[in-house]
Steps between C-alpha positions, in 0.01 A plus 500: 500500500824311437562241769873582506457864602392467861732763642438526874255210490785248473620327820854536628736295284599180677768245431347187355529203728297243314639242263401605151405241246774424248303453181155465355456165331444484128142406424160625403496765774856628485423874486568714807446844347132568571565678834802718572418667833264400778426615853339307786238654729441270796154505658545209743448729799185655355309280254680190626378570850146521365510122453209351696608403852842669466629782718855629541592658831739792533812283531392281206468804276834642606679168442349441156559861394862488613570193287319645197712812543825306532416304186457819297125486436414825323183596689351368825131569552518507878128507571183705530592777749148622577387150599611521863752665730709182503498486120600865480793446737620195310488682167677804647777289651551307175519828307765629742711185513513386134709633213270408211179680404217448748133531412178544696152418370216753512145506373394816319412641839670801655567338839657196332737715299590715800582188702719363220683832465544531876649150517798622301479263205662604172201402288125513558295242310140619465218318326135514402269246337432565133301194389125550492433198719722633779386859459134403521503218754805574715586868481145624426647777290473624144779493245532878521525495878775239481687702241475827693616352831789320328627823346460693827694240698780468246542877516501488880784246498710674240449842665644348818814403310457123523526257214150401385369172370140484385299180445169472314383200702351212301657643184462176305121513546471873432349649186799576280399855408442591864826335606689713247317811621598433862861424412535813289346718773711363785813516286428865424449557874858385561493126573853362472380144466186346354436158644275264302340251739345173387308513826293184449758301307307479173775611262682270263855571380406601144206717606702660779781576254252678274362701794844616613575614145181709508599649836851574375354700212296728729745588779852628548506360854687183583281190478472249782289181501325313780373155408295247698516123476136386488572296185867435572610765250629776727873456440449442127288815481763701687765387253265577211462849645876545492515378141235757404691791653430506874797607711403331824289216641341463841569161656482325836727237648361148447217663305293567813215750488126541453319177401744296288771760547729714286779454252778330697816697576723200447338396171504844340854585613647170384312508169647846436850397605513156342267503199544862389855560629391817680730617777242605759766586758326274751708255703324185389712274722278601792170417334459165675582661835241771432240242402550299819468810720176609331368145517559498877365849568193467275417144610437417133690187402702488180386208281773248426458558127508881528729642229844619615445461877303175545697214652458302175621783274850352479425144615509184289371149565432352154783271396539653153499855632735429790746320274505795262542754778788304652675520163406863429237691697399692187347184352184511712514847657458835321875552494449876497376478860699297749429433868807705590349805331208502745682376810362147479659155466443215258369174646482146367192353667477128569170325433311254281615681182867506595758349267837342563696813409334698778542220755869467416547877532335508843694197625829654393401829664436304820850350489432158345681325215228275351540242226259492206316203652467682832364811327239287323392337826481828691305652211251212510444554871470877458229457235301253710528707817435825313166373374370518859731722705743789458856382444733702721878481513477293819284248314748491212789445739307222673456325165871540428593350837257210462646415159855546625611787277853595594593851601775694326832489677620812677790520251262507202280765661802716578 
C-alpha cells in the first residue's frame, strides 16, 4: 500500500516549529530520496516500561503521553490495558486526553482485546508468537493454533470498529513460508497494519530490508516495524525497514525497553529528518526535553555519548575539533543536524585535549580580553589540570585571575 495514501490514519496537520536543515552536503552519501514518508509509533509507555527495574506511575504516563502528543508523535502505545486496573485507567485517560492515535496492546486472548477496546484506544495491537522456538517452549502451541487464534482476534477487533495492528512475534526467527501464511491470513481477516517485530534483535539492515520486501509483496496492509537493540542495530534496522517500504516504525525514547532496548525515538526521528529530508511533522526542538523527562521517570541514565540526546552529542574538547567548530560548526558536526533542532546547546569542554582557540573563546565569553601570551598560559594550565580534574568555568576564571588577564571594559561589552 502506498505510504502517501493514509487517509484518516494521518495525524492532524501541525505547524512546523523545528529548525529545518538548510542543505545536504555534497559527498559520497548525498542522496535523500530513499524515504519519502514515515510515521512514528512510540512504545515508551508499553515496551519501554518493560525495561527491567522500570515502572511508570499514573502521573508519569500522563506527563510523557502529553508531551508526545504535543510534539505530534503519530501513535502512542499507551500500555497493556488488561494488565491491571491502574494500567487500564492510565490507558483510558491517555486515550481521552490526547489528539493523536492511541494504541493498547493485547495478546490473542479475548479478555485482553475486550480490555483494550473498553479502554477507548483508537488502535488495538494484538500479537502471537510465530517462531517455532517460542511456539514450542513459550506458548506451547502449534503453528495452526497460533494462526487460527490470530485470525479470530483480528476479526474481533475489526468487527468492533477499531483499527487493528497484528504482530507475528519473533518474525525474524520465523520460518518464512509460515510467516507469509500468517500475514496473508491476518491481512485477509482485516488487519490494517502488519507489524514485523525483530523480537530478539537478531536482524541486520540488509536482511531486514529483504524481509520487509517479502512482507510488502504479500499484504495490502500498512507495514510497521519493531526492532530491538541486542546488537546495537535497532535504529539502523528501523531505517532499513522504511527504505524497504514500511510506513511506520515503533520506537521508544532513549531506546529503553526489553533487554538492550528498542530503536530510539530520537535517533530514528532525526535520521529521517536530517539524513533523508523527511518532514515527519514532529516538533524535534522538544526531543532533548522529552529525553530528560523519560530519563528521570524511568531511572535509566542516558549515556554521555548517546546519539542526539547525550550530553556529549554536541560537545567538543579536542583542540582541532573545537577550533573548527568555532569557525564553522559544520566542520565537525553533521551540519544537517544542529543542537537547536533538538532543543540542545553546543558546548566547548575544557580539559587535557583543549586547544588555545577554545580557551580564548571561553575567556571572551566570561568577559576577559586576553593577550596571546595569556591564552597560551591559561591553556597550559587547563591541560595540566584537566589531566586529573574536571575544568569548570570557575577554575578557568581562577587561572585568568592568577595570571592577571584583564577584563573587557564596560564600554567594549556594551
